[in-house]
C-alpha positions as CSV (number, residue, x, y, z in Angstrom):
1,M,-25.9,-12.5,18.2
2,A,-23.8,-9.8,19.0
3,G,-20.6,-10.9,21.1
4,E,-20.9,-14.4,20.1
5,V,-19.6,-16.8,17.4
6,R,-20.9,-20.3,16.0
7,V,-18.2,-22.7,15.7
8,S,-19.2,-26.1,14.7
9,G,-22.5,-26.1,15.9
10,E,-21.5,-24.7,19.5
11,V,-21.9,-20.8,20.8
12,R,-18.9,-19.6,22.1
13,D,-17.5,-16.3,23.5
14,L,-16.3,-14.1,20.7
15,T,-13.8,-12.6,23.1
16,R,-12.2,-15.7,23.7
17,V,-11.8,-16.8,20.1
18,E,-10.4,-13.3,19.0
19,R,-8.1,-13.7,22.0
20,I,-6.9,-17.1,20.8
21,G,-6.9,-15.9,17.0
22,A,-4.5,-12.9,18.1
23,H,-1.5,-15.4,18.6
24,S,0.1,-16.0,15.3
25,H,1.8,-18.9,16.9
26,I,-1.7,-20.7,16.8
27,R,-3.1,-19.8,13.7
28,G,-3.9,-22.3,11.4
29,L,-5.0,-24.9,13.9
30,G,-8.6,-26.0,14.9
31,L,-10.0,-24.3,18.0
32,D,-9.4,-27.2,20.1
33,D,-5.8,-27.7,19.1
34,A,-5.4,-23.9,19.4
35,L,-6.5,-24.0,22.8
36,E,-4.6,-26.8,23.8
37,A,-1.5,-25.2,22.3
38,R,-2.1,-22.0,24.6
39,K,-2.2,-24.2,27.4
40,V,1.3,-25.7,26.7
41,S,2.5,-22.1,25.7
42,Q,1.7,-20.0,28.7
43,G,4.6,-18.6,29.9
44,M,7.2,-19.7,27.1
45,V,8.8,-17.5,24.5
46,G,9.6,-18.7,21.0
47,Q,9.3,-22.4,19.6
48,V,6.2,-21.7,18.0
49,Q,6.2,-25.0,15.9
50,A,7.3,-27.1,18.9
51,R,4.5,-25.6,21.1
52,R,1.9,-26.2,17.9
53,A,3.0,-29.7,17.9
54,A,2.8,-30.3,21.6
55,G,-0.8,-28.9,21.8
56,V,-1.6,-31.6,18.9
57,I,0.0,-34.2,20.9
58,L,-2.1,-33.2,24.0
59,Q,-5.3,-33.4,22.1
60,M,-4.3,-37.0,21.0
61,I,-3.7,-37.9,24.6
62,R,-6.8,-36.8,25.7
63,E,-8.7,-38.6,23.5
64,G,-6.7,-41.8,23.6
65,R,-5.2,-41.8,20.3
66,I,-1.6,-42.3,21.0
67,A,-1.0,-45.6,23.0
68,G,1.8,-47.5,22.0
69,R,3.8,-44.3,20.4
70,G,6.2,-41.8,21.8
71,V,7.3,-38.2,21.0
72,L,10.9,-37.4,20.7
73,L,12.0,-33.4,21.6
74,A,15.2,-33.2,19.6
75,G,17.0,-29.8,19.3
76,Q,20.1,-27.6,20.3
77,P,21.1,-27.2,24.1
78,G,18.9,-24.5,25.8
79,T,15.7,-24.6,23.2
80,G,13.5,-25.2,25.9
81,K,12.8,-29.1,25.3
82,T,12.5,-29.9,29.1
83,A,10.3,-26.7,29.5
84,I,7.8,-27.9,26.9
85,A,7.5,-31.3,28.5
86,M,6.8,-29.9,31.8
87,G,4.1,-27.7,30.1
88,M,2.4,-30.7,28.5
89,A,2.6,-32.3,32.1
90,K,1.0,-29.1,33.5
91,A,-1.7,-29.0,30.9
92,L,-2.7,-32.6,31.3
93,G,-4.2,-31.7,35.0
94,E,-3.1,-32.9,38.3
95,E,-4.9,-36.2,37.7
96,T,-2.9,-37.4,34.9
97,P,0.6,-39.0,36.3
98,F,3.7,-37.4,35.2
99,A,7.1,-39.2,35.7
100,M,10.1,-37.5,35.0
101,M,13.7,-38.7,35.0
102,A,17.3,-38.6,33.6
103,A,18.5,-41.4,31.4
104,S,21.9,-41.7,33.4
105,E,20.0,-42.3,36.6
106,I,19.4,-45.9,35.3
107,F,22.9,-46.5,35.8
108,S,23.4,-45.3,39.1
109,L,20.2,-47.2,40.9
110,E,21.0,-50.3,42.9
111,M,18.5,-52.5,40.6
112,S,18.8,-53.8,36.9
113,K,18.2,-51.4,34.3
114,T,14.9,-53.1,33.2
115,E,13.5,-52.8,36.6
116,A,14.3,-49.3,36.9
117,L,12.7,-48.6,33.5
118,T,9.7,-50.8,34.5
119,Q,9.0,-48.8,37.9
120,A,9.4,-45.7,35.8
121,F,6.9,-46.9,33.4
122,R,4.2,-47.8,36.1
123,K,4.8,-44.7,38.0
124,A,3.4,-42.9,34.8
125,I,0.2,-45.1,34.6
126,G,-2.6,-44.1,37.2
127,V,-5.6,-46.1,38.2
128,R,-8.9,-44.3,39.4
129,I,-10.6,-46.4,41.8
130,K,-14.3,-45.9,42.7
131,E,-15.6,-47.4,45.9
132,E,-19.1,-46.8,47.7
133,T,-19.0,-46.1,51.4
134,E,-21.6,-45.6,54.0
135,I,-21.1,-42.0,55.9
136,I,-23.3,-40.2,58.5
137,E,-23.1,-36.5,57.6
138,G,-25.1,-33.9,59.5
139,E,-24.8,-31.0,61.9
140,V,-23.7,-31.7,65.5
141,V,-26.6,-30.5,67.9
142,E,-25.0,-31.7,71.4
143,I,-21.8,-33.6,72.5
144,E,-22.1,-35.3,76.1
145,I,-19.0,-37.3,77.2
146,D,-19.3,-39.0,80.7
147,R,-15.8,-39.0,82.1
148,P,-15.4,-41.4,85.1
149,A,-13.5,-40.6,88.0
150,T,-11.4,-43.5,88.1
151,G,-9.3,-43.9,85.1
152,S,-10.3,-47.8,84.7
153,V,-13.6,-47.4,83.0
154,S,-13.5,-46.3,79.6
155,K,-15.1,-43.1,78.6
156,T,-18.9,-43.2,77.2
157,G,-21.0,-40.4,75.5
158,K,-23.6,-39.3,73.1
159,L,-23.7,-37.6,70.3
160,T,-26.9,-35.9,68.8
161,M,-26.7,-34.9,65.1
162,K,-29.3,-33.6,62.6
163,T,-30.2,-32.7,58.9
164,T,-32.9,-30.2,57.7
165,E,-35.4,-33.4,57.9
166,M,-34.2,-35.7,60.9
167,E,-32.3,-35.7,64.4
168,T,-30.7,-39.0,65.8
169,I,-28.7,-39.8,69.2
170,Y,-25.5,-41.8,68.7
171,D,-23.8,-43.8,71.4
172,L,-20.1,-43.2,71.2
173,G,-17.2,-45.7,72.2
174,S,-13.7,-44.5,73.4
175,K,-12.3,-44.5,69.8
176,M,-14.9,-42.3,68.6
177,I,-14.9,-40.1,71.5
178,E,-10.9,-39.7,70.8
179,A,-11.4,-39.0,67.2
180,L,-14.1,-36.2,68.1
181,T,-11.6,-34.8,70.6
182,K,-8.7,-34.7,68.2
183,Q,-10.8,-33.2,65.4
184,K,-11.9,-30.5,68.0
185,V,-15.7,-31.1,66.9
186,Q,-18.0,-29.1,69.0
187,S,-21.9,-28.1,68.7
188,G,-22.6,-26.2,65.3
189,D,-19.8,-28.2,63.3
190,V,-21.2,-30.0,60.0
191,I,-19.1,-33.2,60.1
192,A,-19.1,-36.5,58.1
193,I,-18.4,-39.9,59.6
194,D,-17.2,-43.0,57.4
195,K,-18.7,-45.9,59.0
196,A,-16.4,-48.3,57.7
197,S,-13.0,-46.7,59.0
198,G,-14.6,-44.4,61.7
199,K,-12.9,-41.6,60.0
200,I,-14.2,-38.0,60.9
201,T,-14.1,-35.2,58.5
202,R,-15.1,-31.5,59.6
203,L,-17.1,-30.0,56.5
204,G,-17.3,-26.4,58.4
205,R,-19.4,-24.6,60.6
206,S,-23.3,-24.3,60.2
207,F,-24.6,-21.1,59.0
208,A,-27.2,-21.2,61.8
209,R,-24.4,-20.6,64.0
210,S,-22.7,-17.7,62.0
211,R,-24.2,-14.9,64.4
212,D,-22.6,-16.6,67.4
213,Y,-20.2,-14.7,69.4
214,D,-17.8,-17.4,69.4
215,A,-13.9,-16.8,69.0
216,M,-13.5,-18.3,65.4
217,G,-10.3,-18.2,63.2
218,P,-10.2,-16.5,59.5
219,T,-10.0,-20.1,58.0
220,T,-13.4,-20.9,59.5
221,K,-16.0,-21.9,56.8
222,F,-19.6,-21.6,56.9
223,V,-21.8,-24.6,55.2
224,Q,-25.5,-25.4,54.8
225,C,-26.9,-27.9,57.2
226,P,-27.2,-31.1,54.9
227,E,-30.5,-32.3,53.8
228,G,-32.0,-35.9,53.6
229,E,-31.3,-38.4,55.8
230,L,-28.2,-38.6,58.1
231,Q,-27.0,-42.1,56.7
232,K,-26.5,-42.1,53.1
233,R,-24.1,-43.9,50.3
234,K,-21.3,-41.8,48.7
235,E,-18.9,-42.8,45.9
236,V,-15.4,-42.0,46.9
237,V,-12.6,-41.9,44.0
238,H,-8.8,-42.6,44.7
239,V,-6.3,-41.9,42.1
240,V,-3.2,-44.1,42.5
241,T,-0.2,-45.0,40.3
242,L,0.4,-48.9,39.4
243,H,3.9,-48.3,40.9
244,E,2.4,-47.4,44.3
245,I,0.3,-50.4,44.0
246,D,3.3,-52.7,43.2
247,V,5.1,-51.3,46.3
248,I,2.2,-51.6,48.8
249,N,1.8,-55.2,47.7
250,S,5.6,-56.5,47.3
251,R,6.3,-56.2,51.1
252,T,4.3,-56.1,54.6
253,Q,5.4,-52.4,55.3
254,G,5.1,-51.4,51.6
255,F,3.5,-48.1,52.3
256,L,6.5,-47.1,54.5
257,A,8.7,-48.0,51.4
258,L,7.0,-45.6,49.1
259,F,8.1,-42.7,51.8
260,A,11.5,-43.9,52.1
261,G,12.2,-44.4,48.4
262,D,13.7,-47.9,49.1
263,T,11.4,-49.8,47.0
264,G,13.9,-52.6,45.6
265,E,13.1,-55.0,43.0
266,I,9.4,-56.2,42.6
267,R,8.8,-59.7,41.6
268,S,7.1,-60.3,38.1
269,E,4.6,-62.5,40.0
270,V,3.3,-59.5,42.2
271,R,3.0,-57.4,38.9
272,E,0.9,-60.0,37.1
273,Q,-1.5,-60.4,40.1
274,I,-2.1,-56.7,40.3
275,D,-2.6,-56.2,36.5
276,S,-5.2,-59.3,36.4
277,K,-7.0,-57.7,39.7
278,I,-7.3,-54.2,37.8
279,A,-8.4,-55.8,34.7
280,E,-11.4,-57.5,37.0
281,W,-12.0,-54.1,38.6
282,R,-12.1,-52.7,34.8
283,E,-14.5,-55.0,33.8
284,E,-16.8,-54.6,36.9
285,G,-16.6,-50.8,36.4
286,K,-14.6,-50.1,39.7
287,A,-11.5,-49.0,38.3
288,D,-10.1,-46.9,35.3
289,I,-6.9,-46.5,33.7
290,I,-5.3,-43.1,33.5
291,P,-2.6,-43.3,31.0
292,G,0.2,-40.8,32.0
293,V,3.4,-39.3,30.6
294,L,7.0,-40.8,31.3
295,F,9.4,-37.9,30.4
296,I,13.2,-39.4,30.0
297,D,15.6,-36.5,29.3
298,E,19.0,-36.9,27.6
299,V,17.8,-40.1,26.2
300,H,21.0,-40.7,24.2
301,M,22.5,-41.8,27.5
302,L,20.6,-45.1,27.3
303,D,22.2,-48.3,26.2
304,V,21.0,-50.8,23.4
305,E,19.6,-52.8,26.0
306,C,17.3,-50.3,27.3
307,F,16.5,-49.3,23.9
308,S,15.1,-52.7,23.1
309,F,13.2,-52.8,26.3
310,L,11.3,-49.4,25.5
311,N,10.7,-51.0,22.1
312,R,9.1,-54.0,23.5
313,A,7.3,-52.1,26.5
314,L,5.6,-49.6,24.1
315,E,3.8,-52.6,22.6
316,N,2.4,-53.5,26.2
317,D,-1.5,-53.1,27.0
318,L,-0.6,-50.8,29.8
319,A,1.7,-48.3,28.4
320,P,2.0,-44.5,29.1
321,I,2.8,-41.9,26.4
322,L,6.6,-41.7,26.2
323,V,8.2,-38.4,26.0
324,V,12.1,-38.2,25.7
325,A,14.4,-35.4,24.6
326,T,18.1,-35.3,23.2
327,N,20.4,-32.6,21.9
328,R,22.8,-35.1,20.1
329,G,23.2,-35.3,16.3
330,I,24.6,-38.2,14.5
331,T,26.4,-40.2,17.2
332,K,27.0,-43.6,18.5
333,I,24.3,-45.8,20.0
334,R,25.5,-46.4,23.5
335,G,27.0,-50.0,23.9
336,T,27.5,-50.4,20.0
337,N,30.1,-49.0,17.4
338,Y,26.8,-48.1,15.0
339,R,25.9,-44.4,14.6
340,S,22.3,-43.3,14.4
341,P,20.3,-39.8,14.6
342,H,20.2,-38.9,18.0
343,G,22.0,-41.8,19.4
344,I,18.7,-43.8,19.1
345,P,18.4,-47.1,17.1
346,I,16.4,-46.7,13.8
347,D,13.5,-49.1,14.7
348,L,12.8,-47.2,18.0
349,L,13.2,-43.8,16.1
350,D,10.3,-45.4,13.8
351,R,8.0,-45.3,16.6
352,L,8.6,-41.8,17.7
353,L,6.6,-38.4,16.7
354,I,9.6,-36.1,16.4
355,I,9.2,-32.7,17.4
356,S,12.3,-30.4,16.5
357,T,13.1,-27.0,18.6
358,Q,14.8,-24.3,16.8
359,P,17.5,-21.4,17.9
360,Y,15.8,-18.5,19.5
361,T,15.9,-15.3,17.5
362,E,17.4,-12.0,18.8
363,K,13.8,-10.7,19.7
364,E,12.9,-13.8,21.7
365,L,16.4,-13.8,23.4
366,H,15.9,-10.5,24.7
367,T,12.2,-11.2,25.7
368,I,13.6,-14.1,27.8
369,L,16.3,-12.2,29.4
370,E,13.9,-9.5,30.1
371,I,11.6,-11.9,32.1
372,R,14.7,-13.8,33.8
373,A,15.9,-10.3,34.9
374,E,12.7,-9.6,36.3
375,E,12.3,-13.1,38.2
376,E,15.6,-12.5,39.8
377,D,14.5,-9.0,40.9
378,V,17.5,-7.1,38.8
379,E,17.0,-3.8,37.4
380,M,18.6,-3.5,34.1
381,T,18.7,-0.6,31.6
382,E,17.7,-1.1,28.1
383,D,21.4,-0.8,27.0
384,A,22.4,-3.3,29.1
385,K,19.5,-5.5,27.8
386,D,20.6,-5.0,24.3
387,L,24.1,-5.8,25.0
388,L,23.0,-9.2,26.9
389,T,20.9,-10.2,24.1
390,K,23.8,-9.6,21.7
391,I,26.3,-11.6,23.9
392,G,23.3,-14.4,24.0
393,A,23.4,-14.6,20.4
394,E,27.1,-14.9,19.9
395,T,27.5,-17.4,22.7
396,S,24.6,-19.2,24.6
397,L,21.3,-18.1,26.2
398,R,22.4,-20.0,29.6
399,Y,25.5,-17.8,29.6
400,A,24.1,-14.7,29.3
401,I,21.3,-15.7,31.9
402,Y,24.4,-16.6,34.2
403,L,25.4,-13.1,33.6
404,I,22.6,-11.4,35.1
405,T,23.2,-12.2,38.5
406,A,27.0,-11.5,38.0
407,A,26.5,-8.0,36.5
408,S,23.9,-7.2,39.1
409,L,26.6,-7.9,41.9
410,V,28.9,-5.8,40.2
411,A,26.4,-2.8,40.3
412,T,25.6,-3.4,43.8
413,K,29.3,-3.1,44.6
414,R,29.7,0.3,43.2
415,K,26.3,1.2,44.5
416,A,24.4,1.6,41.4
417,A,20.6,1.5,41.3
418,A,20.4,-0.5,38.0
419,V,22.4,-2.7,36.1
420,E,24.5,-0.7,33.0
421,V,26.5,-1.6,30.0
422,E,29.7,-1.5,32.1
423,D,28.4,-4.1,34.6
424,I,27.6,-6.5,31.8
425,G,31.4,-5.9,30.1
426,R,32.8,-6.3,33.6
427,A,30.9,-9.5,34.3
428,Y,31.9,-10.5,30.5
429,T,35.4,-10.1,31.0
430,L,35.5,-12.1,34.4
431,F,33.8,-15.1,33.3
432,V,34.5,-16.5,29.8
433,D,32.2,-18.7,27.5
434,V,32.7,-21.9,25.9
435,K,34.0,-20.4,22.8
436,R,36.6,-18.1,24.3
437,S,37.6,-20.8,26.9
438,A,38.4,-23.2,23.8
439,Q,40.1,-20.6,22.0
440,F,42.4,-20.0,25.2
441,M,43.1,-24.0,25.4
442,M,44.2,-23.8,21.8
443,E,46.3,-21.1,22.3
444,Y,48.0,-22.5,25.5
445,Q,47.8,-26.2,24.9
446,E,51.5,-26.6,25.4
447,Q,51.2,-25.5,28.9
448,F,48.5,-28.0,29.8
449,M,48.9,-31.8,30.8
450,F,48.0,-34.7,28.5
451,N,47.6,-32.0,25.4
452,E,48.5,-34.7,22.8
453,V,45.7,-34.9,20.3
454,P,45.2,-38.8,19.7
455,E,45.3,-40.1,16.3
456,M,42.1,-41.4,14.8
457,E,41.8,-44.9,13.7
458,P,41.7,-45.6,9.7
459,A,38.0,-46.3,9.9
460,E,37.3,-43.1,11.9
461,A,39.3,-41.1,10.0
462,D,37.2,-42.2,6.8
463,G,34.0,-41.5,8.6
464,A,35.1,-37.9,9.4
465,A,36.3,-37.3,5.7
466,M,33.1,-38.4,4.7
467,E,31.0,-36.1,7.1
468,Q,33.0,-33.1,5.9
């Protein structure tokens, strides 16, 4: 068939396959993995291998094959580790919970470290709760409200509703009248009334009234008059996280604590009861667990107690996918004198799938700086972009990005339409990068306070000599 290709027994659009295959950074993957990699890679430049690996991880998450394991994003500062994690979260969809935290947050919260980690874990696990409710859905034919002259007697009224097959009159109480008035329901509106809670939802305006010369706003939506019976059963799906359920059940006004953020420590008994109840609902088919993603940035800031807790938490039945990121090499594990790769104990490292990010090439730096300049609405000549790319390659990408706005202000001062080479040079002389700052410190260290270099202990000196 022209314009189509058959892949593993399915007919797919050829143009879509060609478009995916045209991107060299996802060649060699299966079609599904390639699509996942494309989702993660949208809007990103470079990091071919890392994005490919992230696409495979996404596929494993969707198929539920990564429970009890984690992912480590390791690489130099400014190589897009956090961006890849955020891309993974976006690709998973809105329903999948994504909790993000920096490891240093744990030490500043007014609760124990294990409690903070437990709350973070439970924020990353969603529960899809299904319930059946009875609703009345139809088009409003007429609303009659009797307002007595004296305020002592409560208001009464009648509501006439219809579908394509039937029409019924309902008696209204004062609460229903208030709800209808609040929603500004009028004849010709299609509404749904939840019988259990009395909640009224305006679905839109009936097509039969579309020719009326009523004053209507641009947001007015026209819908068909419902078919069948007025009263029907409907399945409603709510998605909440385990942490939200914990907070609501831990105190009388728990839902207010969710907005205030002052959740405090939650007793383990409450969590055990909630877990057993959700297990019951799962057996009855009322609820499903949605394992989300917990992203911990700068994971080397955690101490040995936290790493020990993570090791145990990953073995739990209700465990999200753990994604951690670090820019450290071989360094001390916080809270000990032992050195380890990335500052993470070996037993936890063994559980992690490690994705490494590579430094950007000059071509990739040029593309990133071009996108950044466009985002910041800065006009820049090609020569200026080339100079900025060279500066980024010699110093760092972040320093080059910071120079964009500074150079733009320099150009504005001399009333130039676009940033030129001389503006970049001026900004470069005004703001020093890390290397030049360190060189300045070395040259003038005598004039700084506390400039003595402490002598290393024999053990540390031996270690440094071995590294060299």
